[in-house]
KOLSETOR-193719 format. One record per residue (C-alpha): residue number from 0; residue in one letter; z, y, x negated. Coordinates in steps of 0.02 Angstrom, whole numbers, plus 50000, padded with zeros to 5 digits. Layout:
// KOLSETOR-193719
[NUM,'A',[Z,Y,X]]
...
// end
This chain:
// KOLSETOR-193719
[0,'M',[53593,51961,46132]]
[1,'K',[53727,51830,46166]]
[2,'V',[53881,51891,46262]]
[3,'L',[54049,51840,46190]]
[4,'E',[54145,51734,46316]]
[5,'E',[54332,51755,46288]]
[6,'R',[54490,51699,46378]]
[7,'Q',[54662,51774,46350]]
[8,'M',[54797,51639,46342]]
[9,'L',[54984,51630,46314]]
[10,'V',[55023,51556,46144]]
[11,'G',[55131,51422,46224]]
[12,'L',[54977,51354,46314]]
[13,'L',[54859,51344,46165]]
[14,'E',[54780,51180,46112]]
[15,'K',[54706,51116,45950]]
[16,'G',[54520,51150,45941]]
[17,'M',[54530,51324,46019]]
[18,'Y',[54455,51467,45917]]
[19,'V',[54561,51626,45905]]
[20,'S',[54448,51779,45905]]
[21,'R',[54579,51916,45935]]
[22,'L',[54768,51939,45940]]
[23,'D',[54872,52041,46061]]
[24,'R',[54914,52151,45912]]
[25,'D',[54830,52215,45753]]
[26,'W',[54780,52083,45624]]
[27,'V',[54864,52189,45489]]
[28,'G',[55034,52121,45443]]
[29,'T',[54991,51943,45495]]
[30,'P',[54937,51797,45385]]
[31,'F',[54781,51765,45491]]
[32,'S',[54600,51797,45446]]
[33,'F',[54533,51946,45544]]
[34,'Q',[54367,51853,45564]]
[35,'G',[54457,51730,45678]]
[36,'F',[54502,51548,45653]]
[37,'E',[54508,51378,45738]]
[38,'I',[54678,51304,45785]]
[39,'T',[54686,51138,45692]]
[40,'S',[54870,51092,45701]]
[41,'D',[55034,51120,45791]]
[42,'D',[55087,51222,45640]]
[43,'D',[54950,51348,45680]]
[44,'I',[55019,51369,45856]]
[45,'E',[55197,51386,45792]]
[46,'L',[55143,51519,45668]]
[47,'L',[55049,51614,45804]]
[48,'S',[55205,51610,45913]]
[49,'A',[55300,51705,45778]]
[50,'Y',[55179,51851,45790]]
[51,'C',[55100,51850,45963]]
[52,'T',[55135,51820,46146]]
[53,'S',[54951,51792,46189]]
[54,'V',[54784,51781,46098]]
[55,'F',[54600,51788,46144]]
[56,'I',[54499,51627,46131]]
[57,'D',[54312,51620,46096]]
[58,'V',[54250,51487,46217]]
[59,'E',[54087,51447,46126]]
[60,'K',[54167,51429,45954]]
[61,'S',[54304,51315,46022]]
[62,'V',[54274,51129,45999]]
[63,'T',[54201,51034,46146]]
[64,'A',[54364,50949,46196]]
[65,'A',[54451,51117,46223]]
[66,'R',[54310,51201,46321]]
[67,'P',[54340,51132,46498]]
[68,'S',[54513,51209,46515]]
[69,'L',[54450,51372,46442]]
[70,'R',[54309,51388,46566]]
[71,'I',[54422,51359,46716]]
[72,'G',[54443,51521,46811]]
[73,'T',[54313,51619,46713]]
[74,'G',[54195,51741,46796]]
[75,'P',[54199,51920,46858]]
[76,'R',[54319,51887,47002]]
[77,'K',[54425,52033,47058]]
[78,'V',[54587,51947,47109]]
[79,'F',[54724,52078,47108]]
[80,'P',[54737,52258,47169]]
[81,'P',[54717,52394,47035]]
[82,'R',[54874,52407,46930]]
[83,'G',[54994,52549,46968]]
[84,'P',[55128,52626,46857]]
[85,'E',[55224,52494,46758]]
[86,'Y',[55402,52459,46815]]
[87,'Q',[55530,52493,46679]]
[88,'N',[55707,52425,46669]]
[89,'T',[55823,52571,46708]]
[90,'A',[55986,52472,46696]]
[91,'E',[56053,52359,46560]]
[92,'L',[56079,52174,46600]]
[93,'T',[56269,52184,46600]]
[94,'E',[56266,52344,46702]]
[95,'E',[56156,52268,46837]]
[96,'L',[56244,52099,46852]]
[97,'P',[56379,52154,46977]]
[98,'R',[56249,52229,47094]]
[99,'A',[56137,52077,47074]]
[100,'R',[56285,51965,47116]]
[101,'E',[56322,52061,47276]]
[102,'A',[56138,52060,47329]]
[103,'H',[56127,51873,47295]]
[104,'A',[56285,51835,47396]]
[105,'D',[56220,51934,47545]]
[106,'L',[56051,51847,47536]]
[107,'R',[56133,51675,47523]]
[108,'A',[56242,51710,47675]]
[109,'L',[56091,51769,47775]]
[110,'A',[55993,51612,47730]]
[111,'E',[56132,51504,47802]]
[112,'R',[56143,51611,47958]]
[113,'I',[55955,51607,47990]]
[114,'A',[55947,51418,47966]]
[115,'D',[56086,51399,48093]]
[116,'D',[55999,51517,48216]]
[117,'V',[55832,51426,48202]]
[118,'R',[55917,51256,48218]]
[119,'N',[56005,51310,48377]]
[120,'G',[55860,51402,48456]]
[121,'R',[55933,51577,48433]]
[122,'Q',[55815,51721,48396]]
[123,'L',[55826,51816,48233]]
[124,'E',[55890,51993,48249]]
[125,'P',[55758,52124,48207]]
[126,'G',[55799,52228,48052]]
[127,'V',[55933,52112,47983]]
[128,'V',[55819,52028,47856]]
[129,'Q',[55751,52189,47782]]
[130,'E',[55927,52262,47773]]
[131,'V',[55979,52120,47657]]
[132,'I',[55814,52100,47563]]
[133,'E',[55802,52282,47507]]
[134,'P',[55958,52284,47393]]
[135,'M',[55894,52127,47306]]
[136,'V',[55724,52207,47275]]
[137,'E',[55807,52366,47211]]
[138,'S',[55909,52261,47089]]
[139,'L',[55751,52176,47024]]
[140,'I',[55666,52345,47004]]
[141,'R',[55813,52411,46902]]
[142,'N',[55820,52256,46791]]
[143,'A',[55696,52112,46794]]
[144,'D',[55816,51983,46721]]
[145,'A',[55991,52011,46794]]
[146,'L',[55963,51916,46957]]
[147,'F',[55878,51769,46871]]
[148,'W',[56013,51760,46738]]
[149,'L',[56143,51759,46876]]
[150,'M',[56053,51621,46971]]
[151,'A',[56043,51517,46811]]
[152,'L',[56233,51521,46803]]
[153,'M',[56256,51463,46982]]
[154,'K',[56267,51287,47049]]
[155,'R',[56121,51250,47163]]
[156,'D',[56191,51205,47333]]
[157,'D',[56095,51160,47491]]
[158,'Y',[55909,51155,47449]]
[159,'A',[55854,51255,47601]]
[160,'Y',[55971,51400,47562]]
[161,'S',[55937,51402,47375]]
[162,'H',[55750,51386,47403]]
[163,'A',[55747,51535,47521]]
[164,'V',[55843,51647,47399]]
[165,'N',[55745,51588,47246]]
[166,'C',[55573,51608,47327]]
[167,'S',[55621,51780,47388]]
[168,'A',[55671,51835,47213]]
[169,'L',[55521,51752,47130]]
[170,'A',[55398,51831,47252]]
[171,'A',[55472,52004,47223]]
[172,'A',[55473,51979,47034]]
[173,'F',[55290,51923,47040]]
[174,'G',[55245,52080,47136]]
[175,'R',[55342,52187,47012]]
[176,'H',[55244,52108,46870]]
[177,'L',[55081,52152,46959]]
[178,'T',[55146,52332,46981]]
[179,'L',[55129,52322,47170]]
[180,'P',[55215,52462,47269]]
[181,'R',[55399,52447,47316]]
[182,'E',[55361,52421,47500]]
[183,'V',[55248,52274,47455]]
[184,'L',[55386,52198,47348]]
[185,'V',[55501,52204,47501]]
[186,'E',[55367,52118,47606]]
[187,'L',[55338,51983,47474]]
[188,'A',[55525,51954,47459]]
[189,'T',[55537,51942,47649]]
[190,'G',[55395,51816,47656]]
[191,'G',[55471,51713,47515]]
[192,'F',[55639,51714,47603]]
[193,'L',[55569,51653,47770]]
[194,'L',[55426,51540,47714]]
[195,'D',[55524,51383,47757]]
[196,'A',[55628,51451,47901]]
[197,'G',[55537,51331,48015]]
[198,'M',[55603,51182,47916]]
[199,'A',[55776,51206,47991]]
[200,'G',[55731,51097,48139]]
[201,'V',[55658,50954,48036]]
[202,'P',[55778,50805,48022]]
[203,'A',[55850,50768,47849]]
[204,'E',[55775,50593,47851]]
[205,'V',[55604,50676,47855]]
[206,'T',[55633,50814,47727]]
[207,'N',[55719,50694,47607]]
[208,'H',[55597,50550,47633]]
[209,'E',[55530,50473,47474]]
[210,'G',[55348,50421,47482]]
[211,'K',[55213,50446,47612]]
[212,'L',[55266,50505,47786]]
[213,'D',[55198,50424,47944]]
[214,'P',[55078,50532,48047]]
[215,'E',[55213,50590,48170]]
[216,'A',[55334,50642,48032]]
[217,'M',[55192,50725,47935]]
[218,'A',[55143,50828,48089]]
[219,'L',[55325,50880,48111]]
[220,'M',[55338,50930,47928]]
[221,'R',[55175,51027,47927]]
[222,'G',[55221,51114,48088]]
[223,'H',[55355,51212,47996]]
[224,'V',[55227,51343,47947]]
[225,'G',[55195,51388,48129]]
[226,'R',[55382,51387,48167]]
[227,'S',[55412,51502,48018]]
[228,'M',[55281,51621,48087]]
[229,'E',[55373,51618,48254]]
[230,'A',[55533,51666,48162]]
[231,'L',[55442,51816,48089]]
[232,'D',[55384,51864,48263]]
[233,'Q',[55562,51854,48330]]
[234,'A',[55627,51962,48189]]
[235,'G',[55492,52092,48220]]
[236,'I',[55418,52068,48046]]
[237,'T',[55240,52132,48055]]
[238,'G',[55203,52169,47872]]
[239,'K',[55036,52098,47814]]
[240,'W',[55098,52034,47645]]
[241,'A',[55249,51945,47720]]
[242,'R',[55150,51862,47858]]
[243,'E',[55006,51809,47746]]
[244,'L',[55127,51735,47618]]
[245,'V',[55213,51629,47750]]
[246,'A',[55050,51578,47836]]
[247,'G',[54963,51530,47673]]
[248,'H',[55096,51457,47559]]
[249,'H',[55037,51277,47591]]
[250,'E',[54851,51314,47579]]
[251,'R',[54770,51254,47418]]
[252,'H',[54630,51323,47311]]
[253,'D',[54521,51168,47336]]
[254,'G',[54543,51168,47525]]
[255,'S',[54662,51019,47528]]
[256,'G',[54809,51116,47600]]
[257,'Y',[54869,51156,47776]]
[258,'P',[54877,51217,47914]]
[259,'D',[54698,51284,47909]]
[260,'G',[54621,51199,47757]]
[261,'L',[54573,51368,47682]]
[262,'A',[54499,51370,47506]]
[263,'G',[54475,51495,47364]]
[264,'D',[54471,51677,47411]]
[265,'K',[54480,51632,47596]]
[266,'I',[54667,51615,47564]]
[267,'P',[54743,51791,47564]]
[268,'L',[54817,51843,47396]]
[269,'A',[54994,51839,47466]]
[270,'G',[54965,51658,47519]]
[271,'R',[54900,51611,47347]]
[272,'M',[55053,51693,47268]]
[273,'G',[55168,51607,47392]]
[274,'A',[55094,51436,47351]]
[275,'V',[55135,51458,47167]]
[276,'V',[55310,51526,47200]]
[277,'D',[55353,51390,47327]]
[278,'T',[55288,51249,47216]]
[279,'Y',[55375,51315,47059]]
[280,'D',[55546,51321,47143]]
[281,'A',[55519,51153,47229]]
[282,'L',[55479,51073,47060]]
[283,'R',[55635,51154,46986]]
[284,'S',[55750,51089,47123]]
[285,'D',[55849,50928,47127]]
[286,'R',[55805,50820,47277]]
[287,'P',[55880,50656,47339]]
[288,'H',[55738,50555,47261]]
[289,'R',[55715,50649,47096]]
[290,'S',[55793,50772,46974]]
[291,'G',[55723,50947,46957]]
[292,'D',[55606,50990,46815]]
[293,'S',[55645,51117,46679]]
[294,'R',[55577,51293,46704]]
[295,'H',[55454,51266,46562]]
[296,'G',[55402,51098,46634]]
[297,'A',[55374,51171,46807]]
[298,'L',[55262,51307,46734]]
[299,'Q',[55163,51176,46639]]
[300,'A',[55138,51078,46801]]
[301,'L',[55072,51234,46887]]
[302,'Y',[54955,51265,46741]]
[303,'R',[54886,51089,46754]]
[304,'G',[54846,51123,46937]]
[305,'R',[54752,51286,46906]]
[306,'D',[54585,51305,46996]]
[307,'R',[54616,51142,47086]]
[308,'L',[54775,51171,47187]]
[309,'F',[54804,51352,47135]]
[310,'Q',[54690,51494,47083]]
[311,'A',[54689,51504,46893]]
[312,'E',[54714,51692,46883]]
[313,'V',[54864,51684,46999]]
[314,'V',[54944,51545,46896]]
[315,'E',[54912,51637,46733]]
[316,'Q',[54989,51798,46798]]
[317,'F',[55141,51703,46862]]
[318,'L',[55162,51629,46688]]
[319,'Q',[55148,51803,46615]]
[320,'C',[55278,51862,46741]]
[321,'L',[55410,51730,46699]]
[322,'G',[55364,51705,46516]]
[323,'V',[55334,51539,46427]]
[324,'Y',[55524,51516,46426]]
[325,'P',[55588,51593,46589]]
[326,'T',[55760,51670,46603]]
[327,'G',[55887,51529,46619]]
[328,'S',[55786,51406,46512]]
[329,'L',[55880,51293,46393]]
[330,'V',[55794,51302,46222]]
[331,'E',[55811,51239,46044]]
[332,'L',[55780,51352,45895]]
[333,'S',[55701,51320,45726]]
[334,'T',[55878,51326,45654]]
[335,'G',[55931,51178,45763]]
[336,'E',[56040,51290,45872]]
[337,'V',[56031,51276,46061]]
[338,'G',[56041,51418,46184]]
[339,'V',[55993,51480,46355]]
[340,'V',[55871,51624,46386]]
[341,'M',[55963,51777,46453]]
[342,'A',[55822,51905,46463]]
[343,'Q',[55639,51924,46422]]
[344,'N',[55571,52040,46289]]
[345,'Q',[55426,52132,46370]]
[346,'V',[55338,52162,46202]]
[347,'R',[55357,51986,46130]]
[348,'R',[55388,51863,46271]]
[349,'L',[55414,51719,46148]]
[350,'R',[55560,51810,46068]]
[351,'P',[55686,51834,46210]]
[352,'R',[55871,51873,46213]]
[353,'L',[55976,51713,46206]]
[354,'M',[56153,51654,46230]]
[355,'L',[56178,51527,46089]]
[356,'L',[56286,51381,46148]]
[357,'L',[56274,51252,46007]]
[358,'D',[56262,51273,45818]]
[359,'Q',[56138,51180,45707]]
[360,'D',[56251,51025,45711]]
[361,'K',[56252,51032,45903]]
[362,'K',[56435,51085,45906]]
[363,'P',[56487,51218,46033]]
[364,'Y',[56502,51397,45976]]
[365,'S',[56667,51479,46021]]
[366,'P',[56639,51609,46081]]
[367,'F',[56455,51591,46129]]
[368,'R',[56337,51706,46033]]
[369,'D',[56226,51838,46113]]
[370,'V',[56068,51847,46006]]
[371,'D',[55908,51948,46025]]
[372,'L',[55768,51857,45933]]
[373,'M',[55675,52022,45912]]
[374,'Q',[55810,52074,45788]]
[375,'Y',[55764,51929,45673]]
[376,'G',[55613,51932,45558]]
[377,'A',[55457,51869,45647]]
[378,'D',[55376,51820,45483]]
[379,'M',[55402,51633,45457]]
[380,'A',[55397,51657,45269]]
[381,'D',[55548,51773,45284]]
[382,'G',[55650,51646,45378]]
[383,'G',[55610,51705,45553]]
[384,'I',[55702,51615,45693]]
[385,'K',[55598,51553,45838]]
[386,'I',[55604,51439,45989]]
[387,'V',[55530,51269,45948]]
[388,'Q',[55550,51182,46115]]
[389,'A',[55612,51196,46293]]
[390,'L',[55745,51068,46338]]
[391,'E',[55767,50970,46497]]
[392,'P',[55911,51018,46612]]
[393,'G',[56071,50935,46552]]
[394,'A',[56012,50911,46373]]
[395,'Y',[56160,50887,46254]]
[396,'G',[56270,50884,46409]]
[397,'L',[56242,51070,46439]]
[398,'D',[56246,51147,46613]]
[399,'P',[56247,51338,46607]]
[400,'S',[56328,51344,46780]]
[401,'E',[56482,51259,46709]]
[402,'L',[56499,51370,46556]]
[403,'F',[56556,51532,46638]]
[404,'L',[56432,51638,46540]]
[405,'G',[56429,51780,46667]]
// end
C-alpha cells in the first residue's frame, strides 16, 4: 500500500502546481472540494489565505515542477525537543508596552556598555547580562508582540547595538514558539545578545567593507566567534544553549560555514536557531552598502536557503513563529489601504491586528485606525478584507518610526 507523503506549508509560501490534500481547519464552511485540489492560479492562493494559515500538500499529486521544494527537509528527523505547555499572552499589547519599553532601554544600554568593554579590553561583569535579559524575556512571555511592535516604531541606530538587542529578542521569541522552558528562553536570549560581542574589536573598514575581504580581514572577521565565546567566559555564562548558539551561529547546514565547518545535525540546535536569527536580522538591517530588506523579504530569503544554508525544519518553525507578515511589517490590503502589522493572531496568522495608515486613495488617516482583520468576514464572497502584499520599507514615504504610533 502506498504511503501518502505530505508536507505542511504556510499559505504565503505556496506555489502553483502544488496539490492541497488537507487544510488546517475543517473543509466545512469553505468553498474547497474536500477531495483536495491542485493550485492552478494566484487566485487559488489568495482564496486559501482567507481561510487558512497553513495547508497540507500531497507531494506525489503535485506537478513535477513543484516537487523539489516539497521534498526538501522531508524524512523522519526529530529536530526539536518534545513540546511543552503552550505559552499564552497574559497581558494586552497596550498594557505590556511600558514594560517592554523599559526592558528594551535597559538592553540597549547594556549592549553599548559591553561593546565599549570589549573594545577596551575590560572584562564583562558576571551576572549583569542575565539581570538585564530576564525582564525582556518576561515581557515576551507575557505578550509575544509588544516588544516587536515597540522595536518597529524605533529608529535603528548603530548596527552592533540594534543587532544585539534584536537577536536577543528574536531568539527568545523563537524559543517561546517552540514551548521551550523559561530558563532556556533566557539562555537563548543571552546567546542572541552576545553572539557578535567579539565584533567590537573589528575595525569599521572591515565590517562595512563591500565585496570580498582579503584573507587577513576575513580571518579577523571570522575570529569574532572565538572572541564572543571569550566574552561569555568572562561573564561566567556557562549555559549550554547560550554557548552553543554563539559558537554555531555562523555554521551552515551544508558545511560551508565557520569556524568548524559543521554540517547538518552536527550543528547543535541552538546554533541552527542562531544562524537563522542572525541572518534574518542582518538582512533586515541597513548597512553602508545596501538598504535593509522588508521583514517578509528577509523570511523569503531564509526560505530559499532551507536545507542548503539552514535546516528546513528550523526555517519553517521560524516562519511559523514570526508569521508570514511579522509584527512591524508594512502591508497593503485588498481594499487598497496600507497599514503596519501590530500583533499576530495565533489562530489565523494571515489575519493580524493592523494600524491602518493610508486609505484606499493612499491618503493618511487622521487619526490612524486600529483594525483586527479577524473581526472582518474571512469569506471573500462576503467582502472579506485581506492582506494582498508586503511592502518594502519606505513605501509611499511611510516610516513607522516617524509616525509616533506608540
